[in-house]
KOLGU-96886 format. One record per residue (C-alpha): x, y, z; residue number from 1. Coordinates in nm, 3 decimals, decimal comma. Example, Ala and Ser with C-alpha at 12.3 -4.5 7.8 and 13.67 -1.06 7.14 Angstrom:
REM residues 2
LUMGU:1,230:-0,450:0,780:1
LUMGU:1,367:-0,106:0,714:2
***
This chain:
REM residues 320
LUMGU:-2,789:-0,399:-0,840:1
LUMGU:-2,840:-0,206:-1,147:2
LUMGU:-2,940:0,117:-0,956:3
LUMGU:-2,638:0,083:-0,727:4
LUMGU:-2,404:0,057:-1,019:5
LUMGU:-2,530:0,334:-1,230:6
LUMGU:-2,565:0,558:-0,927:7
LUMGU:-2,202:0,488:-0,832:8
LUMGU:-2,091:0,555:-1,204:9
LUMGU:-2,278:0,883:-1,192:10
LUMGU:-2,075:0,983:-0,886:11
LUMGU:-1,759:0,871:-1,041:12
LUMGU:-1,829:1,073:-1,356:13
LUMGU:-1,886:1,377:-1,149:14
LUMGU:-1,555:1,313:-0,985:15
LUMGU:-1,382:1,292:-1,312:16
LUMGU:-1,501:1,631:-1,393:17
LUMGU:-1,425:1,782:-1,062:18
LUMGU:-1,126:1,601:-0,912:19
LUMGU:-0,907:1,898:-0,940:20
LUMGU:-1,185:2,164:-0,909:21
LUMGU:-1,203:2,402:-0,612:22
LUMGU:-1,386:2,295:-0,291:23
LUMGU:-1,679:2,540:-0,369:24
LUMGU:-1,774:2,355:-0,684:25
LUMGU:-2,162:2,308:-0,715:26
LUMGU:-2,251:2,006:-0,508:27
LUMGU:-2,537:1,758:-0,550:28
LUMGU:-2,697:1,449:-0,404:29
LUMGU:-2,535:1,118:-0,497:30
LUMGU:-2,759:0,897:-0,273:31
LUMGU:-3,007:0,883:0,011:32
LUMGU:-2,973:0,602:0,264:33
LUMGU:-3,271:0,596:0,497:34
LUMGU:-3,270:0,957:0,643:35
LUMGU:-2,908:1,027:0,549:36
LUMGU:-2,805:1,232:0,237:37
LUMGU:-2,475:1,149:0,067:38
LUMGU:-2,345:1,429:-0,145:39
LUMGU:-2,104:1,438:-0,431:40
LUMGU:-1,873:1,631:-0,205:41
LUMGU:-1,875:1,344:0,048:42
LUMGU:-1,788:1,104:-0,239:43
LUMGU:-1,519:1,327:-0,370:44
LUMGU:-1,357:1,377:-0,021:45
LUMGU:-1,345:0,996:0,041:46
LUMGU:-1,210:0,926:-0,314:47
LUMGU:-0,954:1,198:-0,335:48
LUMGU:-0,646:1,002:-0,237:49
LUMGU:-0,727:0,726:-0,504:50
LUMGU:-0,806:0,998:-0,757:51
LUMGU:-0,473:1,180:-0,687:52
LUMGU:-0,298:0,838:-0,716:53
LUMGU:-0,460:0,789:-1,054:54
LUMGU:-0,350:1,116:-1,178:55
LUMGU:0,007:1,051:-1,069:56
LUMGU:0,038:0,692:-1,202:57
LUMGU:-0,195:0,657:-1,502:58
LUMGU:-0,304:0,854:-1,804:59
LUMGU:-0,569:0,854:-2,076:60
LUMGU:-0,831:0,571:-2,066:61
LUMGU:-0,669:0,373:-1,783:62
LUMGU:-0,661:0,686:-1,561:63
LUMGU:-1,024:0,738:-1,631:64
LUMGU:-1,116:0,397:-1,531:65
LUMGU:-0,924:0,428:-1,220:66
LUMGU:-1,098:0,756:-1,134:67
LUMGU:-1,439:0,604:-1,208:68
LUMGU:-1,357:0,303:-0,987:69
LUMGU:-1,251:0,545:-0,709:70
LUMGU:-1,595:0,703:-0,731:71
LUMGU:-1,765:0,361:-0,723:72
LUMGU:-1,569:0,245:-0,422:73
LUMGU:-1,612:0,559:-0,238:74
LUMGU:-1,995:0,572:-0,276:75
LUMGU:-2,034:0,212:-0,183:76
LUMGU:-1,828:0,269:0,131:77
LUMGU:-2,041:0,565:0,220:78
LUMGU:-2,362:0,376:0,174:79
LUMGU:-2,244:0,096:0,401:80
LUMGU:-2,129:0,345:0,662:81
LUMGU:-2,480:0,502:0,649:82
LUMGU:-2,640:0,164:0,686:83
LUMGU:-2,428:0,083:0,990:84
LUMGU:-2,491:0,425:1,156:85
LUMGU:-2,868:0,375:1,101:86
LUMGU:-2,848:0,022:1,260:87
LUMGU:-2,669:0,185:1,562:88
LUMGU:-2,945:0,433:1,628:89
LUMGU:-3,225:0,177:1,545:90
LUMGU:-3,085:-0,077:1,788:91
LUMGU:-3,035:0,182:2,062:92
LUMGU:-2,672:0,112:2,117:93
LUMGU:-2,479:0,363:2,334:94
LUMGU:-2,110:0,403:2,341:95
LUMGU:-2,004:0,635:2,640:96
LUMGU:-1,908:0,983:2,549:97
LUMGU:-1,565:0,952:2,718:98
LUMGU:-1,472:0,691:2,478:99
LUMGU:-1,512:0,931:2,197:100
LUMGU:-1,335:1,197:2,404:101
LUMGU:-1,036:0,970:2,434:102
LUMGU:-1,030:0,894:2,066:103
LUMGU:-1,048:1,260:1,985:104
LUMGU:-0,743:1,336:2,206:105
LUMGU:-0,557:1,059:2,027:106
LUMGU:-0,635:1,207:1,681:107
LUMGU:-0,542:1,558:1,798:108
LUMGU:-0,209:1,409:1,932:109
LUMGU:-0,140:1,206:1,614:110
LUMGU:-0,227:1,474:1,357:111
LUMGU:-0,188:1,806:1,534:112
LUMGU:0,096:1,742:1,774:113
LUMGU:-0,157:1,764:2,067:114
LUMGU:-0,239:2,122:1,975:115
LUMGU:-0,614:2,160:1,986:116
LUMGU:-0,600:2,518:1,892:117
LUMGU:-0,425:2,413:1,558:118
LUMGU:-0,719:2,177:1,499:119
LUMGU:-0,967:2,465:1,568:120
LUMGU:-0,788:2,703:1,330:121
LUMGU:-0,796:2,447:1,058:122
LUMGU:-1,162:2,375:1,110:123
LUMGU:-1,243:2,747:1,095:124
LUMGU:-1,073:2,775:0,757:125
LUMGU:-1,296:2,489:0,634:126
LUMGU:-1,616:2,652:0,787:127
LUMGU:-1,660:2,354:1,028:128
LUMGU:-1,716:2,358:1,408:129
LUMGU:-1,529:2,127:1,641:130
LUMGU:-1,853:1,948:1,723:131
LUMGU:-1,920:1,887:1,355:132
LUMGU:-1,571:1,758:1,312:133
LUMGU:-1,605:1,528:1,623:134
LUMGU:-1,933:1,384:1,484:135
LUMGU:-1,802:1,315:1,136:136
LUMGU:-1,432:1,217:1,201:137
LUMGU:-1,440:1,077:1,552:138
LUMGU:-1,774:0,934:1,658:139
LUMGU:-1,905:0,801:1,330:140
LUMGU:-1,579:0,615:1,222:141
LUMGU:-1,559:0,472:1,572:142
LUMGU:-1,922:0,350:1,572:143
LUMGU:-1,883:0,204:1,228:144
LUMGU:-1,564:0,011:1,332:145
LUMGU:-1,722:-0,101:1,669:146
LUMGU:-2,029:-0,248:1,497:147
LUMGU:-1,814:-0,418:1,223:148
LUMGU:-1,612:-0,581:1,495:149
LUMGU:-1,936:-0,689:1,676:150
LUMGU:-2,064:-0,859:1,381:151
LUMGU:-1,756:-1,090:1,356:152
LUMGU:-1,683:-1,105:1,736:153
LUMGU:-1,729:-1,482:1,737:154
LUMGU:-1,407:-1,673:1,724:155
LUMGU:-1,317:-1,772:1,358:156
LUMGU:-1,163:-2,118:1,317:157
LUMGU:-0,964:-2,243:1,031:158
LUMGU:-0,912:-2,618:0,989:159
LUMGU:-0,586:-2,782:0,885:160
LUMGU:-0,775:-2,916:0,575:161
LUMGU:-0,876:-2,560:0,477:162
LUMGU:-0,520:-2,443:0,508:163
LUMGU:-0,387:-2,730:0,294:164
LUMGU:-0,639:-2,662:0,026:165
LUMGU:-0,569:-2,288:0,023:166
LUMGU:-0,192:-2,350:0,000:167
LUMGU:-0,217:-2,599:-0,293:168
LUMGU:-0,449:-2,361:-0,492:169
LUMGU:-0,218:-2,064:-0,437:170
LUMGU:0,129:-2,205:-0,478:171
LUMGU:0,234:-1,914:-0,703:172
LUMGU:0,195:-1,686:-0,403:173
LUMGU:0,457:-1,874:-0,214:174
LUMGU:0,726:-1,902:-0,487:175
LUMGU:1,057:-1,736:-0,419:176
LUMGU:1,289:-1,635:-0,719:177
LUMGU:1,651:-1,707:-0,749:178
LUMGU:1,831:-1,464:-0,532:179
LUMGU:2,192:-1,334:-0,496:180
LUMGU:2,347:-1,156:-0,191:181
LUMGU:2,537:-0,900:-0,403:182
LUMGU:2,836:-0,679:-0,330:183
LUMGU:2,946:-0,413:-0,587:184
LUMGU:3,248:-0,190:-0,643:185
LUMGU:3,175:0,100:-0,865:186
LUMGU:3,454:0,315:-1,042:187
LUMGU:3,289:0,622:-1,213:188
LUMGU:3,425:0,751:-1,548:189
LUMGU:3,316:1,109:-1,446:190
LUMGU:3,593:1,294:-1,266:191
LUMGU:3,883:1,086:-1,408:192
LUMGU:3,997:0,991:-1,750:193
LUMGU:3,872:0,659:-1,885:194
LUMGU:4,220:0,531:-1,883:195
LUMGU:4,264:0,613:-1,523:196
LUMGU:3,931:0,462:-1,433:197
LUMGU:3,991:0,128:-1,631:198
LUMGU:4,345:0,104:-1,481:199
LUMGU:4,205:0,134:-1,120:200
LUMGU:3,920:-0,115:-1,197:201
LUMGU:4,178:-0,371:-1,336:202
LUMGU:4,405:-0,320:-1,033:203
LUMGU:4,111:-0,392:-0,806:204
LUMGU:4,033:-0,701:-0,997:205
LUMGU:4,389:-0,818:-0,969:206
LUMGU:4,373:-0,767:-0,590:207
LUMGU:4,054:-0,964:-0,570:208
LUMGU:4,212:-1,250:-0,780:209
LUMGU:4,495:-1,251:-0,521:210
LUMGU:4,265:-1,307:-0,239:211
LUMGU:4,180:-0,940:-0,109:212
LUMGU:3,861:-0,892:0,083:213
LUMGU:3,592:-0,757:-0,146:214
LUMGU:3,410:-0,543:0,134:215
LUMGU:3,750:-0,386:0,233:216
LUMGU:3,829:-0,285:-0,139:217
LUMGU:3,471:-0,151:-0,163:218
LUMGU:3,516:0,062:0,142:219
LUMGU:3,829:0,221:-0,002:220
LUMGU:3,771:0,244:-0,375:221
LUMGU:3,402:0,230:-0,462:222
LUMGU:3,204:0,542:-0,545:223
LUMGU:2,874:0,365:-0,519:224
LUMGU:2,598:0,457:-0,268:225
LUMGU:2,676:0,130:-0,072:226
LUMGU:3,052:0,203:-0,027:227
LUMGU:3,021:0,245:0,357:228
LUMGU:2,854:-0,101:0,372:229
LUMGU:3,136:-0,265:0,187:230
LUMGU:2,947:-0,245:-0,137:231
LUMGU:2,671:-0,458:0,014:232
LUMGU:2,356:-0,446:-0,204:233
LUMGU:2,171:-0,709:-0,005:234
LUMGU:1,960:-0,984:-0,171:235
LUMGU:1,855:-0,918:-0,520:236
LUMGU:1,651:-1,100:-0,781:237
LUMGU:1,573:-1,057:-1,143:238
LUMGU:1,286:-0,816:-1,048:239
LUMGU:1,502:-0,593:-0,844:240
LUMGU:1,570:-0,350:-1,135:241
LUMGU:1,946:-0,432:-1,161:242
LUMGU:2,062:-0,295:-1,503:243
LUMGU:2,088:-0,577:-1,757:244
LUMGU:2,461:-0,586:-1,823:245
LUMGU:2,518:-0,626:-1,435:246
LUMGU:2,235:-0,867:-1,382:247
LUMGU:2,358:-1,103:-1,665:248
LUMGU:2,688:-1,141:-1,467:249
LUMGU:2,539:-1,140:-1,117:250
LUMGU:2,300:-1,423:-1,173:251
LUMGU:2,576:-1,626:-1,339:252
LUMGU:2,794:-1,626:-1,032:253
LUMGU:2,828:-1,898:-0,777:254
LUMGU:2,847:-1,815:-0,415:255
LUMGU:3,184:-1,660:-0,324:256
LUMGU:3,276:-1,570:-0,680:257
LUMGU:3,350:-1,233:-0,807:258
LUMGU:3,334:-1,095:-1,171:259
LUMGU:3,585:-0,943:-1,387:260
LUMGU:3,572:-0,574:-1,477:261
LUMGU:3,223:-0,487:-1,638:262
LUMGU:3,223:-0,159:-1,842:263
LUMGU:2,907:0,034:-1,877:264
LUMGU:2,836:0,388:-2,019:265
LUMGU:2,899:0,548:-1,676:266
LUMGU:3,175:0,342:-1,534:267
LUMGU:3,332:0,015:-1,441:268
LUMGU:3,186:-0,244:-1,204:269
LUMGU:3,309:-0,540:-1,007:270
LUMGU:3,046:-0,760:-0,841:271
LUMGU:3,056:-1,048:-0,595:272
LUMGU:2,794:-1,298:-0,502:273
LUMGU:2,829:-1,356:-0,132:274
LUMGU:2,552:-1,619:-0,121:275
LUMGU:2,289:-1,749:-0,355:276
LUMGU:1,942:-1,882:-0,292:277
LUMGU:1,789:-2,116:-0,560:278
LUMGU:1,428:-2,045:-0,665:279
LUMGU:1,192:-2,241:-0,459:280
LUMGU:0,838:-2,275:-0,333:281
LUMGU:0,809:-2,199:0,047:282
LUMGU:0,683:-2,513:0,240:283
LUMGU:0,349:-2,511:0,396:284
LUMGU:0,494:-2,528:0,739:285
LUMGU:0,666:-2,188:0,657:286
LUMGU:0,349:-2,011:0,552:287
LUMGU:0,090:-2,169:0,768:288
LUMGU:0,043:-1,853:0,981:289
LUMGU:-0,001:-1,641:0,662:290
LUMGU:-0,261:-1,885:0,516:291
LUMGU:-0,449:-1,892:0,843:292
LUMGU:-0,463:-1,520:0,856:293
LUMGU:-0,569:-1,498:0,494:294
LUMGU:-0,860:-1,745:0,546:295
LUMGU:-0,970:-1,577:0,865:296
LUMGU:-0,981:-1,246:0,671:297
LUMGU:-1,186:-1,414:0,405:298
LUMGU:-1,432:-1,536:0,661:299
LUMGU:-1,446:-1,205:0,824:300
LUMGU:-1,516:-1,034:0,495:301
LUMGU:-1,784:-1,277:0,413:302
LUMGU:-1,953:-1,236:0,744:303
LUMGU:-1,945:-0,854:0,705:304
LUMGU:-2,076:-0,866:0,355:305
LUMGU:-2,367:-1,086:0,453:306
LUMGU:-2,454:-0,841:0,733:307
LUMGU:-2,437:-0,552:0,493:308
LUMGU:-2,665:-0,723:0,254:309
LUMGU:-2,912:-0,782:0,539:310
LUMGU:-2,907:-0,414:0,628:311
LUMGU:-2,973:-0,309:0,265:312
LUMGU:-3,269:-0,534:0,242:313
LUMGU:-3,454:-0,341:0,517:314
LUMGU:-3,325:0,001:0,422:315
LUMGU:-3,448:0,277:0,193:316
LUMGU:-3,168:0,350:-0,062:317
LUMGU:-3,198:0,574:-0,360:318
LUMGU:-2,919:0,659:-0,599:319
LUMGU:-2,915:0,983:-0,822:320
***
């Protein structure tokens, strides 16, 4: 366990230093699994999306931790893949070549619009042949997925008692917040004098008080993005990012009520609550399917992890 961890961390630290380095940065060996060498460039390639995400969303120590975890996850994934590919060879499994050819055509269609020559040009720029690409990006992922599925091919069963226990232990997952189906009319201050804008907003408010249809007035007067939809914002809750001065009013309205004129820095707003939904916890009958899927996925993950541990016990693994 220790060697696995420290080897993964070493790979992650390398990634931290080279995440934005050119592709020809000096490479090295991250691990050896049986007869397969895993390089730092292999780790970096797999971890790149997570690393880019870390640079985009985080900074400082938190970013460094995310990058380190990306390296750990990538190396562990590559080790697992290497173990599975070795098992495929050792057991003498054979997947017909036409299956790989079909998958290759699907990938070319999905990623290159069916243009094989575009793929070849891309590979030439990377110094890779199409046979190398097919082996690494078509055959090996297909084999790994096929063997993973084989290991959990037996039908997994979840009992009603397991569903009930999971539901009762995860009630927070099934809570729905208080929600309002909101409509909004926006009168911007920009482009008109404040006096004109407030006069228009008050006039709209009087029309609403007299029974005019909110959606029709929004279609005519609102300068908000939802104007064409009658000012309909759909269902919102307190986590929806609605600005505080509007949220305070919106969540105090009863179904069918509209507000008075609300002034903000940028304009005047009138809002209406078409419907409201009180906060509640979804009943088990509503979420039974979700719970069953979650439990089946847990079982599948456990089966796969036990399989990987068995493969590790009979394998040669060395981390650098």
